[in-house]
N, C-alpha and C positions, 0 to 999 in steps of 0.2 A: 575145824578149829580156825581155819582161815577165814570162814564166814563170820564166826564170832568175833574175831579180831577187827574185821571191816565194820561190823555193826558197832563195836565199842567205839572205833575211831569216828565213825558217823555220828554217834551220840554226843562224843566229846566235841566235835566240830560244832554240832547244834548248839550245845550248851555255850560254847565259846562265842558263837555268833549272838545268841541271845544275851549274853553278858555284855558285849560290845554295844548291842542295840539299847540296852538298859542304860549303860554309861553315856551313849549318845544322846537319849532322851533327856537324862539327868542334866547333861551340859547345857543343852537348849534351854530346859526349864529353868535352871539357876544361872544361866549366863547374864552378863551385863546387859545384853540386847533385850532379854526377856524382862528383866527387872526394870529397865528404863521404859519399855513399852507399858508393862503393867502399871507403874507408878503414874505414868502420863494418862493412861486410860482411866485410872481411878479418879484423877483430878477432873477429867472430862465428864465421867459419870456423876460426881459430885456436883459440878456445874448444872448438868441436865437435871438432876434431881431437886436441886435448890430452886432453881427458876421455875420448875414444874409445881413444886410445893407452893411457892409464892403466889404463883398465877391462879392456882386451883382454890387456895383458901384464904387468900387475902384480897378483897375486892378493891381496896384502895390501892394496894400495890399493883394490881392488874390494871387499873385505870392509868397508873403512872407509866407502866411498861408500854401501854398502848400509845400514850402520848410520846413516850421516849421513841417508839418505833417510828412514828410520823416524823420526828425529828431526824432520826437516823437516816430514813429514806430520802429527806431533803439533802442531808449533807452528802450522802453517797452520789446523789444526781448532780450536785454542784462541785463536788471535789475534783481536783486534777487527776488525770491518770487514764489508763486505757479503758474504753468502754466495756471490754470484755470482762475485766475485773468488777466493774460496776454491776454488770448484768449478774454476774455470779452472786455478788452480795445481796443484791435486790432479791434474787431468787431464794437465797437462803433466809433472808428476813420474812419473806412473804409466806414460804412454806412452813418454816418454824418461827412464828412470830416472837415468841418470848426467848428461846434459846439463841435464835439468829441474831436478835437485837442486842442481847447481853454479850454475846460472843464478839460482835462487831465492836461494841464499846471497849471490851477488854483488849482486843487486838490493837486498837487505836491508842490506848493508854499504855502500851509497852515502853518501858524507859531504856532498856538495854539497846534497842536498835536505834534509838535517838541518839545514844551516847556514840555509837560507832560512826554514825553519819557525821556527828559535829567533830569528832576526832580526825576523820579523814579529811574534812574541809580545812582544819587546821594544818594537817600534814601536807596538803596539796600547796598551800601558801609557802610552807617551809621549803618544799622541793621546786617551786616555781623558779627560782634563779638558774636552776640546772635544766630547765625545760624550754629555753628560749630558742625560737626559730631562727634560721639563718636566712636573711632577706634575699641572699643570692639564690638560694634554693627555691624560695617562694616565686620570686621573678621568672626564674627559668621554667617552672611548672606552669605559671600563668601564661607564658608565651607559648607553651607547648599545648596544654588542654586547660582552658579556663575553668571547666566544670570541676576538675580535680584540684584546682587551686581554691575553689570554693569550698570544697571538702576540708582541704588542709587548713583554710582559715577558721572553719567551725571547730575543727579538732584542736587547733592550737588556742583560739581566743575563748572558746566555750568550755572546753574540757581540759586543756593544758598538755596536749600532746603535739610536738612539732614534727614536721616532715624532714627527712634527711636524704642526702646523697651519700657517697663514699661508703656504701654498705654492701658487702657481698652477701647473698642469700643463697643457701643451699637447701634444697627440698628433699625430704625423705618419704618416699611413698609407702614404707612400712615401718612398724615399730622397731623391728630388729636392725633396720638401717640406721635409724636414729640412735638406737642403743650403742651400737658400734662406734658412732661418732661421739657420742656423749662420754663414753668410757675413755677414748682417746684424748679428748679435750680436758677431762677431770684429771687425768695423768700428768697433764701439762701444767696444771695450776700452780701459781707461785705466790699470789697474794691472798685472794679471797674466793670463796665458792658460795653463792646464794642459791638455794633450792626451795621451790614452792609448789606443792602438788596437792591435787584433790584426793587422790587415792594412793596409799602406799600399803603394799601387802607383801609379807615375808615370802621369799622365795629366791630363785637364782638371780633374777634381775636386780632385787634389793640387796641380796648378800654382796653381790659384786660391787654395786655402788657403795654400800656401807663399808666395805673393806677398804676402798680407796679413800673415802671420807675420813675415816679413822686414821689411816696412815698420813694423810696430808695435814690433818690437825695436829699430829705429832710431829711433823715437820716445820709447824709454825703457820701454816695457812689458816687464815680465819675462815671457819666453815659455819654457815647458818643454815638450818634446815627446818622448814615450816610445812605443816600438812593440815588438812581440813579435819575439825574434830568428829566428823562422821566416821573416820577410821577406828576411833576408840570404841565403837559400838561392837564390832566383831573382828576387825583386822589386826589391831594393835592394843596391847595393854594400855590402860588409862595412864599409867605412869611412864609410858614410853619415853617422853621428852627427857625424864630424869636419867633413864638408862643411857640415852645418847649423850647427855652431858658428862657422864662418867667416861665416855670415850674421847671427850674433848670437843665435841660437836655442840654448838649453841642450838638447841632445838626448842620448838614450841608447837602446840596446837592452836589453829585459829578457830575461835568460837567453839569451844568444847561442848559436846552434847551432854546435857544435864536432864534429870528426870523431872522437869518443870515445864508445864504447859506454857510455851512461849513463842511468839512469831519469830523470834531471833533464829529458831532452829531453821527457818526457811531460807535464811541468807547464808548459802555455803560459799566457800572459796573454791570455785571450780577451776581456777587457773592452773596452768603447768608452765612454770618458768625455771629456767637455770642460767645463772650468770656467772661467767668465769672471768677474773681479773678485769672485769669491765670491758673486755675486748671480744668475748664470744657469748651469745645468748641464744637459748633454745626456747621454743614454745610450740604448741600444736595440741593435738588430742591425746597424746600418749601419756598415760599415768605410769606409776611405777608398780607393775604387777606382772606376772609371767604370762598372763593371757595376751597382754599388749605386744609382746614380742613372739607370740605363737610357741612359747615353751610349755603352755597349758591350754588345752582345748576346752572351751566353754560353749561357744555357740558357732561351731565351725571354724573356719579361717577367720582371723581378726584382721580386718583392713583398717589401717590408721595412718595418720600423717603427721608430719611436723617440719619445722623450718629451723635453720641455724643461721643466725646473724652474726657477722664479723665486721666491725667498723663502727661508724659513729652512732647508728640507730640503736646500739646495744645500750646506751645510757638511758633510754626511756624504760627499758626493761628492769634496769638497775633500780630506777627511782620508783617504779611499780612495785617492786619487791619491798623496797625500804618503807613505802607508805604503809603497806599491810603489816610489816613486821613490827612497826612502831605504834600501832593502833593501841596497844596496852602497855607501852613503855613509857616510863617517866623520865628517864635520862635523855638528854638531847643527842641527836644523831649528828655525827661529823660526816656529812654527805661528801665533802670535798675528798675524802680518802678513797671514795669509790668511783670517781669520774672516769669516763672513757677518754682515752688519748686520741684526740680527733685530728683528722688530716686537714691541712691548710689549703688544699686544692680541691676542686669539684670533679670527680671522675664520672663523666657523662655516661660512659658504657654501663654503669651500675645502675642507672635509672633512679627512681625515687622509692623510698621505704618509709613507712609511717607505723610504728608499733602503738597500739592504743590499749586501754583498759576500759572496762565497764563496771559500773558499780550500781547497786539498787539504791544508793542514797544521793546520786549526783543529779536526779531528776532529768536525765538525758538517756535515751535509749541508744547508746552509742553503737553497739553491735548491730542493732537493726537498721540504724542510719547508714552504716557502711554497706550492708546488703541492698538496701533501698537505692543507694547511689549507684552500685553496679547494675542493678536491674533497670534503673531509669535511664542510664546513659550508654547502654549497650547498643551497638550497631548491628552485630551479626548473631551473637549467641551468648548465652549465660549457662554455664555448666556447674552443677551442684552436687555435692556429696554430703549427706546428713544422717545421722543415725535416728532422728526422730522428726516427725512432722506434725506439730501441734500448733496451728496457725492462728494468729489473730486476724481480724478482718482487713487490716491495712496490708499485711503481708500477703494474704490471699488474693486481694484485689490487685496488688502490684505484681504479682506473679502471673496472673491471668491476663492482666492488661498488656504485660510485656509479650506474652506468647501471642495474643490477639494481634499485636502490632507487627507480626511476621518475623520476630526474632526467636531463634531456636532456644528454648529453655527445656533442659533436661536434668532431672533430678535422680540421683542414684540413692537408693534405700537398702537396708539390709533385707535378705530373704529369710535369715534365721534371726528373729529379734531376741534381745535380752529381756525385754519386758513385754510380755504379751498384751497386757492391757493398753500400753502406750501404741503398740502396733495396730491393735484393733481401732483405737482412736484415730491414728493416722490415716487408716483407710477411709474413714468418713470423708476426708478431703480429695481423695483420689478422684471421684467422679467429677466435681467441679473443675478441678485442674485439667483433667484429661479432655473434657469437653471444650475447654478454652484452648487446646493446643499444646499444653505442657506435656512433655513425654516423661513417663516414669518407668524406671528400671529397678529391679531387685537384684542385689549381689548374691548370685546362686551358691558361691562356696561357703557363705556364712554371714558374718556380722560387719556392717560398715560403721565405724566409729569416727571416721574423718569428718571435719568441719571446714569445707573448701567451696570457695566461689571463683570461678575463673572465666574471663571474658574476653572475646575479640582479640585474642593472641597478645594482648599487652597489659591486662589487669588482672590481678587476683587478690584473694585474702585467704589467709590460713591461720586457724586459731583453736579456741576452745568452745566456740559459740554455737550451740545447736539452734535448729529451727523449732524451738519450742518456748512456751512461756517462762519456764524456769530460767533458761539460759538468757533470754532477751530481757527479762525483767526482775528476777529474783536474785540471781547469783552474782558473784563477782567473776568476771571473765577477762580475757585478753585475746588480742589477734594482732596480725601484721598486714596492713594494705600495701600492696606492692604495684608498681607502675612502671613499664618500660624496662624492666630488669629481665635479663635473660632467663631468669628461674621460671618466668611465667610459662615459657614453652615446656619445661619439665613438667610443670603442674597439669597442663593440657594434655601432654602425652601420657601422663599417668591416668588421667581421667579416661581416655580413649582405650588404654590397655585394660582398665578396670571395666569398661563398658563391654568389652568382648566376653566377660565372665558373668554377665548379667542376663536376665530374662526380662523382656518387655511386658509392662502391665497393660492390658486392653481393657476397654470399657465393659466388655463382656465379662472379664475376670472380676471386676468390681460388683456387677449386677448379680453374678451367680455365686458370691461368697456365702458361706453358711449363715442360716437365719440367726443363730445365737451369736455368732461372731459380729454380725451387722448390727443387731439390737445393742450388744454390749457396747460398741463403739459409739453408737448414737446416744445412748444414756450418758456415757462418759463425757460426751462432747459438751453436756450441759454445764459440767464443772471443769472444762478443759483448763482454765487459768490456774487451777490447783494441782494439775498433773505434773 
């Protein structure tokens, strides 16, 4: 009898498991993600079929396409931009003459991306009066380190980001450390809370933050919350901003993902910014999701970093947020309501702090320029943490030249990657870097998501910018350049502590990696700018 009961229970469990599996498959097939992907693929297939048909059966059109291909190649060669992107487009046009040509023309005729670029230019002019540099700070920096004064001049006059003193910086070596401080500061908010994140996923972290935001909104605190539209694919409902609005939170998606073949899908808001009352600001690599605070394990232990600013420099983070918020707003913004109450004296012990933003539409590679600056002016060492290593020729050359000059260059990478294809591609750069003297370590406990450069015990930058094409060229990003602030010691100390948990990569490891892994990486390198 007992045996029969066990069999029945086993069969019931099997049926229950099968039903759950069917439901899971149904959810995947009929999910918003699958529908968007299907519609985009149908558009792509239609484009391929159309150009194939025209090139095969219409000689006149084929001649026209051939002439257009020549024009496109001339345009690609002469246009401004990174040579790696040019080479990828040339490869695409040469291998797929018809489709590559038509697709390039289609991409360049995109209107949506042009609108965002023009709108941001207008907003930059609007916020310019609130981003003026203090000449006393610039003179002090010039007397201290002229090279950094040159960087500050570039940032202020070309991009619109001034350098500050009077700013306390706190460094968080883990997501859970930042989360604890964020909750504390959110609880203290009295006037406004601005939050802008790339990823927001339901769970303990978001539930905790949402409860505070809802309560603060009820108390009369102005709460604005913005997240990237990629979240709408699988993490949040498409109408989630409306749900938040019902809780008193002003919310919106930046660049919602729509089932339309468009290059605007490429330009994601990868920033992570929180500003509270104009006096406290957070940024760094940490999104809002339980894996970022190790409440959920996905790729081993999640190593991430962030900084908290208190003081004058917070105003730049406020203006960065308001620029992005107002891209699709028609009502004028009252910027003066959100200004930072600045100190009248210069606190020398706090050093220099320069928050900055990067945009795919400003024609300046701001994040990469900061990294170049640190590498080019290092005297002893440059220590780097990055989750991805997909390098353009300029960055590869700078890293190897710095190491060849006798400066210690160490890069910490993940040992457990979140994207296996990106990891395979990253390893194609290992050999050249190691041969030049760059040291590479992999974080054995899990995944490194930190984006950190620290140099010579006096300089560091912490932000959202990975060492890959997407961060350096395609996404909206931000970071903080720090010089002669005591927090630099904390950044370097964290690097050394992290290094103890890493394994060093040797040239033998690179040469003996599996054949399929090596070939996959080398093939992907041909289209690295698209990764």
